[in-house]
N, C-alpha and C positions, 0 to 999 in steps of 0.2 A: 504494500500500500504506500502510495506516494505521500510524503508529509507536506502539508501546507506550511512553508517556512515562515511566512508572515505571522500566522496564528501561533506557530510553535515558539518562535523566539519572543513574540510579545508575551505569551503565557509564562515563559521562563523568566523574562525580565520582570514581570509583575511579581512572580513568586520570590525572586531574590530581593526585590524592593521591599515587599512586606515582611519578609524574613528579617531583613536588616532593621526594620522598625519595631517588630513585635517579638522576635525571638530573643530571649534574654542572654543566651550564650554567645559570646563573641567567637569562641572556637568553632561552634557549629556553623555560624554565618560565614566564617572564613573558609571552611571546607566546602560549604555550599557554593560559594563564589569561585573557589578554585575548580570545583567540579563543573560549574557552568561554563567557565572560560575554556577548560580542557575539552569539554564536549564540543564546543564551537570549533576548536582547532582540529578535532578529529573529523568533523563533518564538513568543514568549509575550508576554502582557500583564503586565508587571512591576508589582507594587504592594508597598509597604513600610509598615508601621505606624509611627505616631509614636513608639511606645516603642522600636522597633528603630532608627529614625533618630536618636533621642536618644543611643543608645549609640554608633553609628558616626560621628556628627558630629565628635567630637573628633579622630579619625584624619584626617578630611578637612581640618579646620582646620590640623593639624600639617603635612599635605602642602602646603597653600597657603602657609603661613608660610615654608616653605623657600625660596620664590622671592625673598623680601625680601633675604636675605643674598646670593643669587646676583646680584641687580641691582647691589648695591654692590661686590662683590668681583670680579666678572667672571672667574669660574673657567673652566677648560677645558671646551669643549662636550661632549667624549666623557665626561668624568668627571661633568659635570652631568646628562647623560642617564642615566648609570648610577645616580646617586643618586635621580633622579626615579622610576626603576623600583623602587628599594629602598623608597621611602616610599609608593608606591602599592600595593605588594605585599600588605600586610595588609588594605587596603580591598578589593582583588580577592578575597582568600581568604574574608573574611566574606560578601561579596555572593554568591559562588558557593555557599557552604554555605546561606545564607539562601534565595536564589531557587530553587535546585535542589530543596530540600526543601519549598518552598512548592508546587511542582508535584507532587512525590511525595506529600507530605502524609500520611506514615505513619511514626509514631515508631518502630514496631518494625523497619521496614526500615532506618531510620537507624541504630539501635543495632546491629542484626545486621550491617549493612555495615561498621561500624567494627570490630566483633569479628572478622569474617572477614578483613578487610584486615590486622588485627593478627596473626592466625594465619599468613597468607601471608607476612607480613614476618618472622615468627619462623622459618619454614622457609627463607627466603632467608638469614637470619642463620646457621642451622646449616650450610647449604651453603658459605657464605663461610668459616666456621670449619674445616670439614672439608677443603676443597679449596684454600684460598688462604692461610690463616694457618699460621704455623709453631708449632704447639702443643707440639712437642717441647721448646721452650725453657722451657716452664713458667712464663713471666712474664706479668704482667698486660698488658704492651704487646703481646704476641703475640696476645692475645684482642682487643685494641682497635685493632690496626693498620688493619683495614679496616672496622670497625664500632664507632664510639665511643659512640653512644647511640641510643635509639629510643623516642620518646614516643608513637608510634602504638601500639606493642605495650603500653606501660604503661597508656594510657587504655583500650585494648581489654580488658586484664586487669581493670581496675576496673569497666568496664561489665558484664563477665561475672560478677564477684564479687558485685556489689551490685545487679544488675538486679532481683532479687526483693524488695528492700526497698521498691521503688516500684511494682511491678506485680504482678498477681495470678497470672499464668501465666508459665512459664519461656520463655526465648528459644530453648532447644533442648529437644526433647521427651524426650530421654534424659538422665538424671542422670549416667550413666557418661560419655557424650560430653562433657557440660559439665565434669566433673571432669578428664577427659583434656586438654581444651583449656586449662583453668586451669593444669594441670601444665606444659604446653608453654610457655605465656606466662611463668609464674614462672621456669622454668629459663632461657629465653632472656633475660629481663630481667636475671637474676642474672649471666649470662655477659658482659654489657656492662661490668661493674665500673665503673659510672659514678656519681660522687659526686652529680652533678646529678639523675640519675634517682632516687637514694635520697631526696633532699630532696623531689622532686616526688611520690614515692610517699607520703611522710609527710604532705605538704600535702593530697593527695587523701583520705587516710584520716581525718585530723582534720576535714576539711570534711564528709565524709559522715556522721560521727558528731556533727556540730553543734558542735564545739569551736572553730571559728573565729568564732563569734558571741560578741561581747564580753559576758561576764557573769562572775559569781563563779566558777562551775564551770570555765569555759574558761581563766580566768586561772590557776587552780590547775594545770590540765593543762599549759598553756604553761610555767609555772614549773617543773614536773616535768621537761619536756623540756629546758629550759635547764640544769637541774641535771645531768641525764644527760650532755648535751653538754659541760658544764663538766668533769665527771669524766673523760670521754673525752679531752679535750684536755690535762687535767692528766697523764693517763697517757702520752699520746703525746709530750708535751714532756719528760717525765721519762725517756723511753726513747730509746736511740740507734737510730733507724731510718734505714737508709741508702737513698739515692736509687735506686740501680741494682740493688738486690737483686731476685731473681725472686720470683714468687708473691705472697702476700698482703702481704708487707712493702712492696712498691712501692706497693700500693694504699693502705696505711696512711700511707705517706709523703705521698701526694697529699692525703689528708684532713688531715694535719698542717699542710701549708703553705697550705691553702685560704684562711684569712683574710689572711695576709700576701701571698698571690698577688694579691689584689684591691687591697690598700690600701698596701702598702709601695712607696715611690717612690724611696728612696735605693738605687740599683742600680748595680753595677759592670758596665758594658757589655762589658768585656774578659773577664769570667768568664761564659762562655756558659751553664753550668749555673745559675748564680745569675740570669742574665737571663731564661732560659726559665721558671724557677720563679716569676718575678714579672713576667711579660710584661704581664699586664693592667694592673698598676699603672704600668708604664713607659709604655704607650700613653696612659693617662689623664694622666700627668704631662706628656708632650710636648704633648698637645692643650691643656691648661690654659696651658702656657707660651706657646704660639702665640697663644692668645686674649688674653693679657695685652698683646700688642703692639698690639691694636686694641680699645679698651674697648667699642665698639659691638657687638662680637661677643658679649659677655655678654648683651646684650638680644635681638638678632635672629639670632645665630649667624653662622657663616662661609658659610652657604648651600650649595646643591647644587653639587657639583663640587670642594669644598675638600678638601685633602689634609693629612695629618699628617706632618711631616718627622721621621723617626726619628733623624736625625743620623748614621746609618750604614746600610750595606746589609745588611739582615737576610735570612738564608737562608729566605725564605718561599715561594720558587718552586721548581719542579722543574728549571728550566733551569740552575740554579747561579749565575745572575747576581745574585740577591738583589733586595730592594726597599728603597729609601730613603724612598719616600712611600707611605702607605697611606690608603685612603678609609674603611674600616670599623674600628670599635673593638669589642673584646669587651664592654666595659662599656657597655650600652645607654643608661644615663642620661647618661654622658659623651658618647656618640655623638649623642644627640638634642640635648644642650646645645651641642655643638660645631657641629652643622649648623644648628639652629633657634634656639638661645638659650634664655633662661630662660622665655619664653612657651611654648616647645615642651615643656619639662619640666613646667611647671605643668599644661598641658592633658593631657599623657600620664598624669600621676599622677591627674588628675581622671577620665580615662577608666577607669583601673584601679579607682578607688574606686566608680564607677558600677556596674561589673561586680560588685565585691565585695559591694555592698549587697544583691545578690540573696539573700545568706544570711539576710536578715531578711524576705524574702518567704515566703509559705506554702511549707512543705517539699515539694519536688518534685524529680524527676530533673533537670529543666532548671536550677532555681535553685541546686541544690547544685553541679552541675558548672560552671555559669557562674561562680559565686563562686570555686570551686577554681581555675579557669583564670586568673582575675584574680590570685590569690595566687601562682600558678605564675609568671605574668609579672612580678610584683613581684620575685620571686627571680631568675628566669632573665635578666631585663633586666640584672642586675648581673654575670652571668657569661658569657652567650652571646647578648647583644643582644636577648633577649626576643622580642617580636612582630616585630621587624625582622630577626631571623635568617633568612637566605635559605632554610633548610631547615625552618622552622617549619611544623608541620602543625595546631597547635591552632586557627589561624584558620578553617580549613575546618569543624572540629567546632564551634567557637564560633558560626559562622554558622547552622548547623543548629539548635543549641540555642536561639539567639535567635529563630528562627522559631517553634519549638514553644513557647517561653516566651510569645511575643506572641500565640500562637494556642492558648492553653492550654485553651480550651473544647472544642476538637476531641477526639473520642474516639480512643483507641488501637485500631486495627483489628488483628484477629488474622489477618494475612496470612501 
């Protein structure tokens, strides 16, 4: 029986996408993705353009550089393998998106698949809120207990909102259906009460309207946003907002402490509320302190398998035992610097800049969203490890966008 390749690879892509989001095991997801790309190479003749290779080559270089520190520091084997999988993950994601849609070769199917997956994810979110969350508390934490953020829903919303700016015909035949789907995605995204999702939404909006291209007009727009944010923080710091209050106040408190959460390093470990509010800064401080003990770490990192000693057992596990040593850091720049060294940071920033420069390419669906994803990574790397986040789904979408960008002469079919 002949396989319908379009349906087959679309189904596998959706499976890997949802597994990435909902399967808690990072190891299982890694093996699924390895299996998916291996199956592709067994069944198909893979080819990649020089343009796309130029984009993903930095990720491969970062991955290879991680072995230098490992050879010097002789880290535990199990932790080393875990880190190897972490740093190969974004390469796998990009290749899956790129090669699968090379076979499918239909931009409309790609866009519609992301939108439908986002809608399905929104319905999953509603089910979680209705049947698992304790909404009677009326607190932000009750909404976020089982679902903290969802970037698949967010990018699906933007695909749906702005599709007609790039293409002549609608993704859905019915305007009512489109508006209903937009309403579902907006409502679901709002209920995550996620600071990071808010910033990502702003980045995608200004990217689509061309304000991320550096010129006189964009500088004025950015200055306006900075002014608004300045007024917001002036208000928040002049108001007594309590940490554990229910409802919107708890969300405003999280926004208020966001800057010092990342950068404040003078932290009282005995005060747990103070510690958790500034956890990202504490992790980064401990990593830098450990690197200072071996100056070569600044250059080539501590390698795969290296751990950060927290100096106390943090309650980060469900078994109540706590963790004194951690492998991952929330600050992705510090994470890459700690594992790979300054070369890793330079190459990573170069990778993001290559993607960002797509904003200067001819205006198209692919160039706009590739550039937006790079700016999203610039920000999320600071807060949730960016492209090295174990739940990141942008890499799959980026892979598809890179294929269509490098294959831009192909016509969009009305399938």
